[in-house]
DSSP file (Angstrom, degrees, kcal/mol; ACC not computed):
  #  RESIDUE AA STRUCTURE BP1 BP2  ACC     N-H-->O    O-->H-N    N-H-->O    O-->H-N    TCO  KAPPA ALPHA  PHI   PSI    X-CA   Y-CA   Z-CA
    1    1 A X              0   0    0      0, 0.0     2,-0.5     0, 0.0     0, 0.0   0.000 360.0 360.0 360.0 130.0    0.0    0.0    0.0
    2    2 A X        -     0   0    0      2,-0.0     2,-0.4     0, 0.0     0, 0.0  -0.720 360.0-164.1 -87.5 126.9    1.4    3.3   -1.0
    3    3 A X        -     0   0    0     -2,-0.5     2,-0.4     0, 0.0     0, 0.0  -0.935   2.1-157.3-114.7 136.7    1.2    6.0    1.7
    4    4 A X        -     0   0    0     -2,-0.4     2,-0.2     0, 0.0    -2,-0.0  -0.920  20.8-118.0-114.1 138.3    1.7    9.7    1.0
    5    5 A X        -     0   0    0     -2,-0.4     5,-0.0     1,-0.1     0, 0.0  -0.481  34.5-112.1 -73.0 139.4    2.8   12.3    3.5
    6    6 A X     >  -     0   0    0     -2,-0.2     4,-2.2     1,-0.1     5,-0.2  -0.242  25.1-111.4 -66.7 162.7    0.3   15.0    4.2
    7    7 A X  H  > S+     0   0    0      1,-0.2     4,-2.0     2,-0.2    -1,-0.1   0.890 120.7  51.8 -60.5 -39.8    1.1   18.5    3.2
    8    8 A X  H  > S+     0   0    0      2,-0.2     4,-2.1     1,-0.2    -1,-0.2   0.902 108.6  50.3 -65.9 -40.0    1.4   19.5    6.8
    9    9 A X  H  > S+     0   0    0      2,-0.2     4,-1.5     1,-0.2    -2,-0.2   0.888 108.7  52.9 -62.0 -40.3    3.8   16.6    7.5
   10   10 A X  H  < S+     0   0    0     -4,-2.2     4,-0.3     1,-0.2    -1,-0.2   0.884 107.8  51.4 -62.9 -38.9    5.9   17.7    4.5
   11   11 A X  H >< S+     0   0    0     -4,-2.0     3,-1.4     1,-0.2    -2,-0.2   0.915 109.2  50.5 -64.3 -43.4    6.0   21.3    5.9
   12   12 A X  H >< S+     0   0    0     -4,-2.1     3,-1.9     1,-0.3    -1,-0.2   0.757  94.6  71.0 -64.8 -26.8    7.2   19.9    9.3
   13   13 A X  T 3< S+     0   0    0     -4,-1.5    -1,-0.3     1,-0.3    -2,-0.2   0.613  85.8  68.9 -67.0 -11.7    9.9   17.9    7.7
   14   14 A X  T <  S+     0   0    0     -3,-1.4     2,-0.6    -4,-0.3    -1,-0.3   0.581  90.8  72.2 -79.4 -11.8   11.7   21.2    6.9
   15   15 A X  S <  S-     0   0    0     -3,-1.9     2,-0.5    -4,-0.1    -1,-0.1  -0.926  83.4-134.2-111.6 120.4   12.4   21.7   10.6
   16   16 A X     >  -     0   0    0     -2,-0.6     4,-2.5     1,-0.2     5,-0.1  -0.620   8.6-155.8 -76.2 120.9   15.0   19.4   12.3
   17   17 A X  H  > S+     0   0    0     -2,-0.5     4,-2.4     1,-0.2    -1,-0.2   0.861  93.1  51.2 -68.2 -35.3   13.5   18.1   15.5
   18   18 A X  H  > S+     0   0    0      2,-0.2     4,-2.0     1,-0.2    -1,-0.2   0.899 111.6  46.4 -68.2 -39.6   17.0   17.5   17.0
   19   19 A X  H  > S+     0   0    0      2,-0.2     4,-2.1     1,-0.2    -2,-0.2   0.910 112.9  50.7 -67.5 -41.5   18.2   21.0   16.2
   20   20 A X  H  X S+     0   0    0     -4,-2.5     4,-1.9     1,-0.2    -2,-0.2   0.919 110.7  49.4 -58.9 -44.3   14.9   22.3   17.6
   21   21 A X  H  X S+     0   0    0     -4,-2.4     4,-2.2     1,-0.2    -2,-0.2   0.859 109.4  51.2 -65.1 -38.4   15.5   20.3   20.8
   22   22 A X  H  X S+     0   0    0     -4,-2.0     4,-2.5     1,-0.2    -1,-0.2   0.878 110.0  49.7 -72.1 -34.2   19.0   21.6   21.2
   23   23 A X  H  X S+     0   0    0     -4,-2.1     4,-2.0     2,-0.2    -2,-0.2   0.863 108.4  53.3 -67.6 -35.4   17.8   25.2   20.9
   24   24 A X  H  X>S+     0   0    0     -4,-1.9     5,-2.3     2,-0.2     4,-0.5   0.924 113.2  43.6 -64.7 -43.3   15.1   24.5   23.5
   25   25 A X  H ><5S+     0   0    0     -4,-2.2     3,-0.9     1,-0.2    -2,-0.2   0.943 111.2  54.4 -67.3 -43.0   17.8   23.2   25.9
   26   26 A X  H 3<5S+     0   0    0     -4,-2.5    -1,-0.2     1,-0.3    -2,-0.2   0.861 119.4  32.8 -57.3 -39.7   20.2   26.1   25.0
   27   27 A X  H 3<5S-     0   0    0     -4,-2.0    -1,-0.3    -5,-0.1    -2,-0.2   0.363 104.3-127.0-100.2   4.5   17.6   28.7   25.9
   28   28 A X  T X<5 +     0   0    0     -3,-0.9     3,-1.2    -4,-0.5     4,-0.2   0.900  47.8 163.6  51.0  47.1   16.0   26.7   28.7
   29   29 A X  T 3 < +     0   0    0     -5,-2.3     3,-0.3     1,-0.2    -1,-0.1   0.722  66.9  49.0 -68.9 -22.3   12.6   27.2   27.0
   30   30 A X  T >  S+     0   0    0     -6,-0.4     3,-1.0     1,-0.2    -1,-0.2   0.287  75.5 107.0-101.7  11.4   10.8   24.4   28.8
   31   31 A X  T <  S+     0   0    0     -3,-1.2    -1,-0.2     1,-0.3    -2,-0.1   0.823  95.3  24.5 -63.7 -29.9   11.9   25.4   32.4
   32   32 A X  T 3  S+     0   0    0     -3,-0.3     2,-0.3    -4,-0.2    -1,-0.3   0.183  88.4 134.7-120.3  19.1    8.5   26.8   33.3
   33   33 A X    <   +     0   0    0     -3,-1.0    -3,-0.1     1,-0.1     4,-0.1  -0.507  22.9 173.0 -72.0 129.2    6.3   24.8   30.8
   34   34 A X        +     0   0    0     -2,-0.3    -1,-0.1     2,-0.1     3,-0.1   0.599  69.7  10.8-112.3 -16.9    3.3   23.3   32.5
   35   35 A X  S    S+     0   0    0      1,-0.4     2,-0.1     0, 0.0    -2,-0.1   0.530 114.3  33.1-124.7 -88.3    1.3   21.8   29.6
   36   36 A X  S    S-     0   0    0      1,-0.1    -1,-0.4     2,-0.1     2,-0.2  -0.432  72.2-123.4 -75.9 145.3    2.6   21.4   26.1
   37   37 A X     >  -     0   0    0     -2,-0.1     4,-2.5    -3,-0.1     5,-0.2  -0.509  35.5-104.1 -76.6 162.9    6.3   20.7   25.3
   38   38 A X  H  > S+     0   0    0      1,-0.2     4,-2.4     2,-0.2     5,-0.1   0.873 120.6  50.5 -59.1 -38.7    7.9   23.2   23.1
   39   39 A X  H  > S+     0   0    0      2,-0.2     4,-2.4     1,-0.2    -1,-0.2   0.918 110.9  48.3 -66.9 -42.6    7.8   20.9   20.1
   40   40 A X  H  > S+     0   0    0      2,-0.2     4,-2.4     1,-0.2    -2,-0.2   0.869 112.3  49.0 -64.2 -36.1    4.1   20.1   20.5
   41   41 A X  H  X S+     0   0    0     -4,-2.5     4,-3.0     2,-0.2     5,-0.3   0.921 110.4  51.5 -68.3 -39.5    3.3   23.9   20.9
   42   42 A X  H  X S+     0   0    0     -4,-2.4     4,-2.2    -5,-0.2    -2,-0.2   0.920 111.5  47.2 -61.7 -43.5    5.3   24.6   17.7
   43   43 A X  H  X S+     0   0    0     -4,-2.4     4,-2.2     2,-0.2    -1,-0.2   0.920 113.8  47.7 -62.7 -45.4    3.4   22.0   15.8
   44   44 A X  H  X S+     0   0    0     -4,-2.4     4,-2.3     2,-0.2    -2,-0.2   0.910 114.4  45.4 -65.4 -41.9    0.0   23.3   17.1
   45   45 A X  H  X S+     0   0    0     -4,-3.0     4,-1.8     2,-0.2    -1,-0.2   0.859 112.7  51.3 -70.3 -33.4    0.9   26.9   16.3
   46   46 A X  H  X S+     0   0    0     -4,-2.2     4,-0.9    -5,-0.3    -1,-0.2   0.906 109.9  49.9 -66.4 -42.0    2.2   26.0   12.9
   47   47 A X  H >< S+     0   0    0     -4,-2.2     3,-0.9     1,-0.2     4,-0.4   0.939 110.3  49.6 -62.0 -48.2   -1.0   24.1   12.2
   48   48 A X  H >< S+     0   0    0     -4,-2.3     3,-0.5     1,-0.3    -1,-0.2   0.843 113.8  46.3 -60.7 -34.2   -3.1   27.1   13.3
   49   49 A X  H 3< S+     0   0    0     -4,-1.8    -1,-0.3     1,-0.2    -2,-0.2   0.606  90.0  85.8 -84.5 -10.8   -1.1   29.4   11.0
   50   50 A X  T << S-     0   0    0     -3,-0.9     2,-0.2    -4,-0.9    -1,-0.2   0.721 107.2 -56.8 -67.7 -19.1   -1.2   27.1    8.0
   51   51 A X    <   -     0   0    0     -3,-0.5    -1,-0.2    -4,-0.4     2,-0.2  -0.743  61.9 -68.0 155.0 159.4   -4.5   28.5    6.9
   52   52 A X        -     0   0    0     -2,-0.2     2,-0.6    -3,-0.1    -3,-0.0  -0.445  41.1-138.2 -71.5 140.9   -8.1   29.1    7.7
   53   53 A X    >   -     0   0    0     -2,-0.2     3,-1.6     3,-0.1     2,-0.1  -0.883  21.1-123.8-100.4 121.6  -10.3   26.1    8.2
   54   54 A X  T 3  S+     0   0    0     -2,-0.6     3,-0.1     1,-0.2    -1,-0.0  -0.364  93.3  19.8 -66.7 136.9  -13.7   26.5    6.6
   55   55 A X  T 3  S+     0   0    0      1,-0.2     2,-0.6    -2,-0.1    -1,-0.2   0.470  93.3 116.6  86.8   1.7  -16.6   26.0    9.1
   56   56 A X    <   -     0   0    0     -3,-1.6     2,-0.4     2,-0.0    -1,-0.2  -0.903  50.6-156.5-107.9 119.7  -14.5   26.6   12.2
   57   57 A X              0   0    0     -2,-0.6    -3,-0.0     1,-0.1     0, 0.0  -0.779 360.0 360.0 -94.8 138.0  -15.5   29.6   14.2
   58   58 A X              0   0    0     -2,-0.4    -1,-0.1     0, 0.0    -2,-0.0   0.375 360.0 360.0-112.1 360.0  -13.0   31.1   16.5
């Protein structure tokens, strides 16, 4: 079975997760995080900025 990566997944592949993690450690970005990890928040914010979703009221 042929599987294709979603457009959003293709967008995220441009960001190195290991480099992102090293920058998070360098700047101590998760020292006061209580909910989302930095990567999860980045993915969520990127998804929200990727475009308007029809039928979703904010």
